[in-house]
MDAnalysis code that builds the backbone (N, CA, C; Angstrom):
import MDAnalysis as mda
import numpy as np

u = mda.Universe.empty(246, n_residues=82, atom_resindex=np.repeat(np.arange(82), 3), trajectory=True)
u.add_TopologyAttr("name", ["N", "CA", "C"] * 82)
u.add_TopologyAttr("resid", np.arange(1, 83))
u.add_TopologyAttr("resname", ["MET", "GLY", "LEU", "LYS", "LYS", "LEU", "ALA", "ALA", "LYS", "VAL", "ALA", "ASP", "TYR", "ASN", "GLU", "ARG", "PHE", "GLU", "GLN", "GLY", "LYS", "ALA", "SER", "LYS", "ILE", "LYS", "PRO", "SER", "HIS", "VAL", "GLU", "ARG", "VAL", "LEU", "GLU", "LYS", "LEU", "LEU", "GLN", "LYS", "ALA", "ALA", "ASP", "LEU", "ARG", "ALA", "ASP", "ILE", "ALA", "THR", "ALA", "ASP", "SER", "PRO", "GLU", "LYS", "LYS", "ALA", "ARG", "ILE", "GLU", "LYS", "LYS", "LEU", "GLY", "VAL", "ALA", "THR", "ALA", "GLN", "ILE", "GLU", "ARG", "ALA", "LYS", "TRP", "LEU", "LEU", "LYS", "GLU", "ILE", "SER"])
u.atoms.positions = np.array([
    [66.781, 129.511, 98.157],
    [66.483, 128.232, 98.524],
    [65.741, 127.816, 99.260],
    [64.702, 127.188, 99.611],
    [63.865, 126.502, 100.181],
    [64.388, 125.414, 101.147],
    [63.689, 125.048, 102.249],
    [63.965, 123.923, 103.180],
    [63.883, 122.542, 102.317],
    [63.201, 122.618, 101.649],
    [63.101, 121.333, 100.455],
    [63.810, 120.994, 99.772],
    [64.728, 122.224, 98.865],
    [65.810, 122.262, 98.200],
    [66.993, 121.775, 99.107],
    [67.072, 122.418, 100.328],
    [68.134, 122.199, 100.936],
    [68.363, 120.724, 101.600],
    [67.073, 120.386, 101.945],
    [67.105, 118.686, 102.520],
    [67.459, 117.897, 101.124],
    [67.324, 118.084, 100.062],
    [67.920, 117.484, 98.828],
    [69.117, 117.648, 98.728],
    [69.531, 118.605, 99.216],
    [71.104, 118.904, 98.950],
    [71.705, 117.673, 100.136],
    [71.092, 117.953, 101.286],
    [71.514, 117.170, 102.108],
    [71.576, 115.518, 101.939],
    [70.522, 115.249, 101.606],
    [70.149, 113.985, 101.197],
    [71.370, 113.524, 100.001],
    [71.681, 114.518, 99.026],
    [72.452, 114.014, 97.976],
    [74.354, 114.237, 98.710],
    [74.065, 115.157, 99.690],
    [75.775, 115.223, 100.559],
    [75.762, 113.703, 101.229],
    [74.848, 113.151, 101.795],
    [74.841, 111.889, 102.498],
    [75.079, 110.991, 101.404],
    [74.611, 110.727, 100.597],
    [74.781, 109.882, 99.225],
    [76.295, 109.609, 99.083],
    [76.843, 110.984, 98.708],
    [78.138, 111.266, 98.603],
    [79.299, 110.494, 99.749],
    [78.620, 110.898, 100.950],
    [79.581, 110.727, 101.824],
    [79.593, 109.399, 102.037],
    [78.436, 108.505, 102.195],
    [78.359, 107.080, 101.978],
    [79.386, 106.509, 100.851],
    [79.512, 107.263, 99.739],
    [80.331, 106.564, 98.762],
    [81.745, 107.165, 99.062],
    [82.284, 107.860, 100.118],
    [83.382, 108.158, 100.305],
    [84.002, 109.343, 99.381],
    [82.955, 110.089, 98.739],
    [83.412, 111.300, 97.851],
    [83.114, 112.486, 98.458],
    [82.647, 112.697, 99.725],
    [82.628, 114.176, 100.385],
    [83.301, 113.501, 101.846],
    [83.727, 114.803, 102.338],
    [84.089, 114.579, 103.718],
    [82.957, 114.912, 104.580],
    [83.152, 114.749, 106.098],
    [82.179, 114.853, 106.988],
    [81.916, 116.239, 107.138],
    [80.580, 116.496, 107.390],
    [80.505, 117.960, 107.967],
    [80.345, 118.174, 109.414],
    [81.176, 119.058, 109.878],
    [81.057, 119.059, 111.470],
    [80.439, 120.244, 111.949],
    [79.498, 119.708, 113.447],
    [78.739, 121.022, 113.674],
    [79.550, 122.030, 113.962],
    [80.465, 121.793, 114.335],
    [81.686, 123.170, 114.858],
    [81.596, 123.919, 113.248],
    [81.878, 123.520, 112.434],
    [81.632, 124.293, 111.184],
    [80.634, 124.984, 110.864],
    [79.269, 124.421, 111.298],
    [78.239, 125.045, 111.054],
    [77.997, 126.182, 111.963],
    [78.354, 125.884, 113.148],
    [77.994, 126.477, 114.436],
    [78.991, 127.882, 114.163],
    [80.384, 127.963, 113.556],
    [81.198, 129.164, 113.050],
    [80.233, 129.895, 112.209],
    [79.593, 129.344, 110.934],
    [78.998, 130.041, 110.061],
    [77.968, 130.662, 110.919],
    [77.185, 129.985, 111.349],
    [75.998, 130.626, 112.133],
    [76.350, 131.702, 113.063],
    [77.361, 131.719, 113.617],
    [77.839, 132.932, 114.230],
    [77.968, 134.017, 113.620],
    [78.974, 133.848, 112.520],
    [79.079, 135.021, 111.154],
    [77.733, 135.669, 110.723],
    [77.053, 134.650, 110.568],
    [75.613, 135.307, 109.946],
    [74.931, 136.068, 111.211],
    [74.681, 135.559, 112.212],
    [74.194, 136.296, 113.466],
    [74.784, 137.727, 113.269],
    [76.204, 137.706, 113.293],
    [76.778, 139.192, 113.320],
    [76.546, 139.958, 112.363],
    [76.542, 139.044, 110.919],
    [76.171, 139.977, 110.037],
    [74.827, 140.816, 109.936],
    [73.799, 139.924, 110.553],
    [72.221, 140.060, 110.550],
    [72.372, 141.438, 111.695],
    [73.317, 141.377, 112.701],
    [73.306, 142.512, 113.670],
    [73.771, 143.906, 112.925],
    [74.892, 143.457, 112.396],
    [75.548, 144.668, 111.310],
    [74.240, 145.500, 110.533],
    [73.475, 144.421, 110.055],
    [72.683, 145.278, 108.995],
    [71.501, 145.678, 109.305],
    [71.046, 144.991, 110.817],
    [70.228, 146.031, 111.695],
    [70.751, 147.385, 111.992],
    [72.095, 147.401, 112.489],
    [72.299, 148.632, 112.757],
    [72.865, 149.721, 111.359],
    [73.092, 149.130, 110.460],
    [72.833, 149.669, 109.308],
    [71.596, 150.277, 108.635],
    [70.509, 149.658, 108.863],
    [69.282, 149.916, 108.672],
    [68.742, 151.239, 109.429],
    [69.253, 151.252, 110.743],
    [68.794, 152.015, 111.870],
    [69.613, 153.634, 111.464],
    [70.828, 153.328, 110.686],
    [71.539, 154.923, 110.289],
    [71.574, 155.228, 108.789],
    [70.546, 154.318, 108.173],
    [70.395, 154.577, 106.571],
    [69.891, 156.063, 106.477],
    [70.394, 156.795, 105.290],
    [69.627, 158.172, 104.901],
    [68.631, 158.237, 104.263],
    [68.778, 156.978, 103.227],
    [67.607, 157.168, 102.051],
    [66.989, 156.252, 102.112],
    [65.333, 156.123, 101.767],
    [64.700, 155.015, 101.777],
    [65.054, 153.961, 100.916],
    [65.727, 154.369, 99.599],
    [66.615, 153.364, 98.794],
    [67.748, 152.619, 99.438],
    [68.606, 153.087, 100.029],
    [69.530, 152.155, 100.938],
    [68.822, 151.651, 101.997],
    [67.898, 152.088, 102.624],
    [67.260, 151.114, 103.835],
    [66.524, 150.240, 103.250],
    [65.845, 150.101, 102.099],
    [65.205, 148.859, 101.454],
    [66.345, 148.202, 100.687],
    [67.256, 148.606, 100.066],
    [68.478, 147.409, 99.727],
    [69.160, 146.588, 100.959],
    [69.181, 147.541, 102.137],
    [69.813, 146.775, 103.401],
    [69.057, 145.681, 103.897],
    [67.420, 146.158, 104.145],
    [66.356, 145.335, 104.265],
    [66.303, 144.128, 103.549],
    [66.592, 144.216, 102.152],
    [66.530, 142.816, 101.383],
    [68.149, 142.276, 101.728],
    [69.039, 142.645, 101.906],
    [70.203, 141.859, 102.402],
    [69.963, 141.095, 103.521],
    [69.115, 142.030, 104.739],
    [68.623, 141.254, 106.110],
    [68.043, 140.200, 105.988],
    [66.726, 140.340, 104.816],
    [66.320, 139.091, 104.728],
    [66.870, 137.803, 104.128],
    [68.126, 138.105, 103.198],
    [68.706, 137.117, 102.704],
    [69.532, 136.353, 103.987],
    [70.307, 137.199, 104.858],
    [70.807, 136.615, 106.049],
    [70.125, 135.956, 106.804],
    [68.886, 136.471, 107.221],
    [67.835, 135.887, 108.178],
    [67.593, 134.416, 107.519],
    [66.958, 134.211, 106.121],
    [66.611, 132.788, 105.520],
    [68.078, 132.027, 105.718],
    [69.218, 132.655, 105.330],
    [70.579, 131.598, 105.766],
    [70.677, 131.163, 107.146],
    [70.263, 132.020, 108.298],
    [70.518, 131.645, 109.568],
    [69.402, 130.434, 109.794],
    [68.432, 130.706, 109.366],
    [67.019, 129.556, 109.346],
    [67.941, 128.305, 108.839],
    [68.375, 128.197, 107.802],
    [69.228, 127.129, 106.765],
    [70.151, 126.389, 108.080],
    [71.135, 127.683, 108.359],
    [72.194, 127.122, 109.056],
    [71.609, 126.163, 110.373],
    [70.691, 126.837, 111.283],
    [70.138, 126.064, 112.190],
    [69.313, 125.096, 111.937],
    [68.562, 124.593, 110.619],
    [68.287, 123.390, 110.411],
    [69.425, 122.331, 110.035],
    [70.154, 122.990, 109.607],
    [71.143, 122.106, 109.150],
    [72.052, 121.393, 110.379],
    [72.271, 122.248, 111.180],
    [72.915, 121.883, 112.438],
    [71.903, 121.000, 113.069],
    [70.884, 120.951, 113.338],
    [69.795, 120.077, 113.947],
    [70.074, 118.695, 112.860],
    [70.129, 118.808, 111.868],
    [70.388, 117.277, 111.030],
    [71.626, 117.090, 111.187],
    [72.652, 117.314, 111.614],
    [73.910, 116.462, 111.280],
    [74.163, 116.424, 112.670],
    [73.386, 116.941, 113.927],
    [74.061, 116.841, 115.448],
    [73.317, 115.498, 115.769],
])
């Protein structure tokens, strides 16, 4: 999901929040998820260093790419709600 799609989801959330259909996203919630994502990325980097086969390394690198994208989204969302 790119940032444009994420921005659309945030706009949709804001609309639902104003209508009373959603609860407020707290920055502490996003920070907690961000910490978990950063730890996951660190674990994946360690796994890449110890990977036995090129296939396993490629699979872990793909997971790291996903985690990195999620970290960027979490940082963006934190800026938007703060």
